VOKOL-911027 format. One record per residue (C-alpha): residue in one letter; x, y, z. Coordinates in steps of 0.5 Angstrom, whole numbers, plus 2048, in hexadecimal, padded with zeros to 3 digits. Layout:
REM VOKOL-911027
<rec><nuvex>A</nuvex><east>X</east><north>Y</north><up>Z</up></rec>
...
This chain:
REM VOKOL-911027
<rec><nuvex>M</nuvex><east>82D</east><north>81A</north><up>7E3</up></rec>
<rec><nuvex>F</nuvex><east>82D</east><north>813</north><up>7E7</up></rec>
<rec><nuvex>E</nuvex><east>82C</east><north>818</north><up>7ED</up></rec>
<rec><nuvex>I</nuvex><east>825</east><north>81B</north><up>7EA</up></rec>
<rec><nuvex>L</nuvex><east>823</east><north>814</north><up>7E8</up></rec>
<rec><nuvex>L</nuvex><east>824</east><north>811</north><up>7EF</up></rec>
<rec><nuvex>Y</nuvex><east>820</east><north>817</north><up>7F2</up></rec>
<rec><nuvex>I</nuvex><east>81A</east><north>816</north><up>7EC</up></rec>
<rec><nuvex>L</nuvex><east>81B</east><north>80E</north><up>7EF</up></rec>
<rec><nuvex>F</nuvex><east>81B</east><north>810</north><up>7F6</up></rec>
<rec><nuvex>V</nuvex><east>814</east><north>815</north><up>7F6</up></rec>
<rec><nuvex>F</nuvex><east>811</east><north>80F</north><up>7F2</up></rec>
<rec><nuvex>A</nuvex><east>813</east><north>80A</north><up>7F7</up></rec>
<rec><nuvex>A</nuvex><east>811</east><north>80F</north><up>7FD</up></rec>
<rec><nuvex>I</nuvex><east>809</east><north>810</north><up>7F9</up></rec>
<rec><nuvex>V</nuvex><east>808</east><north>809</north><up>7F7</up></rec>
<rec><nuvex>L</nuvex><east>80A</east><north>807</north><up>7FE</up></rec>
<rec><nuvex>I</nuvex><east>805</east><north>80C</north><up>802</up></rec>
<rec><nuvex>V</nuvex><east>800</east><north>809</north><up>7FC</up></rec>
<rec><nuvex>V</nuvex><east>802</east><north>801</north><up>7FF</up></rec>
<rec><nuvex>I</nuvex><east>801</east><north>802</north><up>805</up></rec>
<rec><nuvex>L</nuvex><east>7FC</east><north>806</north><up>806</up></rec>
<rec><nuvex>L</nuvex><east>7F9</east><north>800</north><up>801</up></rec>
<rec><nuvex>Q</nuvex><east>7FA</east><north>7FA</north><up>806</up></rec>
<rec><nuvex>E</nuvex><east>7F5</east><north>7F8</north><up>80A</up></rec>
<rec><nuvex>G</nuvex><east>7F6</east><north>7F9</north><up>812</up></rec>
<rec><nuvex>R</nuvex><east>7F2</east><north>7F8</north><up>817</up></rec>
<rec><nuvex>G</nuvex><east>7EC</east><north>7FC</north><up>815</up></rec>
<rec><nuvex>G</nuvex><east>7EC</east><north>7FC</north><up>80E</up></rec>
<rec><nuvex>G</nuvex><east>7F0</east><north>800</north><up>80A</up></rec>
<rec><nuvex>F</nuvex><east>7F1</east><north>805</north><up>803</up></rec>
<rec><nuvex>G</nuvex><east>7F1</east><north>7FE</north><up>7FF</up></rec>
<rec><nuvex>Q</nuvex><east>7E9</east><north>7FD</north><up>802</up></rec>
<rec><nuvex>A</nuvex><east>7E7</east><north>804</north><up>800</up></rec>
<rec><nuvex>L</nuvex><east>7E9</east><north>802</north><up>7F8</up></rec>
<rec><nuvex>G</nuvex><east>7E4</east><north>7FC</north><up>7FA</up></rec>
<rec><nuvex>E</nuvex><east>7E5</east><north>7F5</north><up>7F7</up></rec>
<rec><nuvex>H</nuvex><east>7E9</east><north>7F8</north><up>7F0</up></rec>
<rec><nuvex>G</nuvex><east>7EF</east><north>7FB</north><up>7F5</up></rec>
<rec><nuvex>Q</nuvex><east>7F0</east><north>7F4</north><up>7F8</up></rec>
<rec><nuvex>Q</nuvex><east>7F0</east><north>7F0</north><up>7F3</up></rec>
<rec><nuvex>T</nuvex><east>7F5</east><north>7F5</north><up>7EE</up></rec>
<rec><nuvex>F</nuvex><east>7F9</east><north>7F6</north><up>7F4</up></rec>
<rec><nuvex>G</nuvex><east>7F8</east><north>7F0</north><up>7F8</up></rec>
<rec><nuvex>V</nuvex><east>7F6</east><north>7F2</north><up>7FE</up></rec>
<rec><nuvex>K</nuvex><east>7F6</east><north>7EB</north><up>801</up></rec>
<rec><nuvex>A</nuvex><east>7FB</east><north>7E9</north><up>7FE</up></rec>
<rec><nuvex>Q</nuvex><east>802</east><north>7E8</north><up>801</up></rec>
<rec><nuvex>G</nuvex><east>805</east><north>7EB</north><up>7FA</up></rec>
<rec><nuvex>I</nuvex><east>803</east><north>7F2</north><up>7FE</up></rec>
<rec><nuvex>H</nuvex><east>807</east><north>7F0</north><up>803</up></rec>
<rec><nuvex>K</nuvex><east>80D</east><north>7EF</north><up>7FE</up></rec>
<rec><nuvex>F</nuvex><east>80C</east><north>7F5</north><up>7FA</up></rec>
<rec><nuvex>T</nuvex><east>80C</east><north>7F9</north><up>800</up></rec>
<rec><nuvex>M</nuvex><east>812</east><north>7F6</north><up>802</up></rec>
<rec><nuvex>W</nuvex><east>815</east><north>7F7</north><up>7FC</up></rec>
<rec><nuvex>V</nuvex><east>813</east><north>7FF</north><up>7FB</up></rec>
<rec><nuvex>A</nuvex><east>816</east><north>800</north><up>802</up></rec>
<rec><nuvex>V</nuvex><east>81C</east><north>7FC</north><up>800</up></rec>
<rec><nuvex>I</nuvex><east>81D</east><north>801</north><up>7FA</up></rec>
<rec><nuvex>F</nuvex><east>81B</east><north>808</north><up>7FE</up></rec>
<rec><nuvex>L</nuvex><east>820</east><north>806</north><up>802</up></rec>
<rec><nuvex>A</nuvex><east>826</east><north>804</north><up>7FE</up></rec>
<rec><nuvex>S</nuvex><east>825</east><north>80A</north><up>7F9</up></rec>
<rec><nuvex>A</nuvex><east>824</east><north>80F</north><up>800</up></rec>
<rec><nuvex>V</nuvex><east>82B</east><north>80C</north><up>803</up></rec>
<rec><nuvex>T</nuvex><east>82F</east><north>80D</north><up>7FC</up></rec>
<rec><nuvex>L</nuvex><east>82B</east><north>815</north><up>7FC</up></rec>
<rec><nuvex>H</nuvex><east>82E</east><north>816</north><up>803</up></rec>
<rec><nuvex>V</nuvex><east>835</east><north>813</north><up>800</up></rec>
<rec><nuvex>L</nuvex><east>835</east><north>817</north><up>7FA</up></rec>
<rec><nuvex>N</nuvex><east>833</east><north>81D</north><up>7FD</up></rec>
<rec><nuvex>R</nuvex><east>838</east><north>81C</north><up>803</up></rec>
<rec><nuvex>S</nuvex><east>83D</east><north>821</north><up>800</up></rec>
<rec><nuvex>A</nuvex><east>839</east><north>827</north><up>800</up></rec>
<rec><nuvex>G</nuvex><east>837</east><north>826</north><up>807</up></rec>
<rec><nuvex>D</nuvex><east>83F</east><north>827</north><up>80A</up></rec>
<rec><nuvex>R</nuvex><east>83E</east><north>82E</north><up>80A</up></rec>
<rec><nuvex>S</nuvex><east>83A</east><north>831</north><up>810</up></rec>
<rec><nuvex>V</nuvex><east>836</east><north>837</north><up>810</up></rec>
<rec><nuvex>F</nuvex><east>839</east><north>839</north><up>817</up></rec>
<rec><nuvex>D</nuvex><east>841</east><north>83A</north><up>813</up></rec>
<rec><nuvex>S</nuvex><east>83F</east><north>83F</north><up>810</up></rec>
<rec><nuvex>T</nuvex><east>83B</east><north>843</north><up>815</up></rec>
<rec><nuvex>V</nuvex><east>83F</east><north>848</north><up>819</up></rec>
<rec><nuvex>T</nuvex><east>83E</east><north>847</north><up>821</up></rec>
<rec><nuvex>P</nuvex><east>83B</east><north>84F</north><up>823</up></rec>
<rec><nuvex>A</nuvex><east>83F</east><north>852</north><up>828</up></rec>
<rec><nuvex>D</nuvex><east>83E</east><north>851</north><up>82F</up></rec>
<rec><nuvex>P</nuvex><east>839</east><north>857</north><up>833</up></rec>
<rec><nuvex>T</nuvex><east>83C</east><north>856</north><up>839</up></rec>
<rec><nuvex>Q</nuvex><east>843</east><north>859</north><up>837</up></rec>
<rec><nuvex>Q</nuvex><east>842</east><north>85F</north><up>834</up></rec>
<rec><nuvex>K</nuvex><east>845</east><north>865</north><up>836</up></rec>
């Protein structure tokens, strides 16, 4: 149950991070410019708050990614190559 909630948080943080990064105004504007003045007022594109919000969403995204990795690390102990059989050497056929 905890792992499912962590996956949901991870995907949600990824989507929010993409949208927030696109909202930030760069050298040539951004998605916030496409929303017009309402987007700038709603999301605070010209304010310092958007940078702090982006930082916190990125921290949540990275923390959930690392936690998911640690939780799923035991499933990765096995390798696909452990169960494969090496083919016979064709040069040593009789």
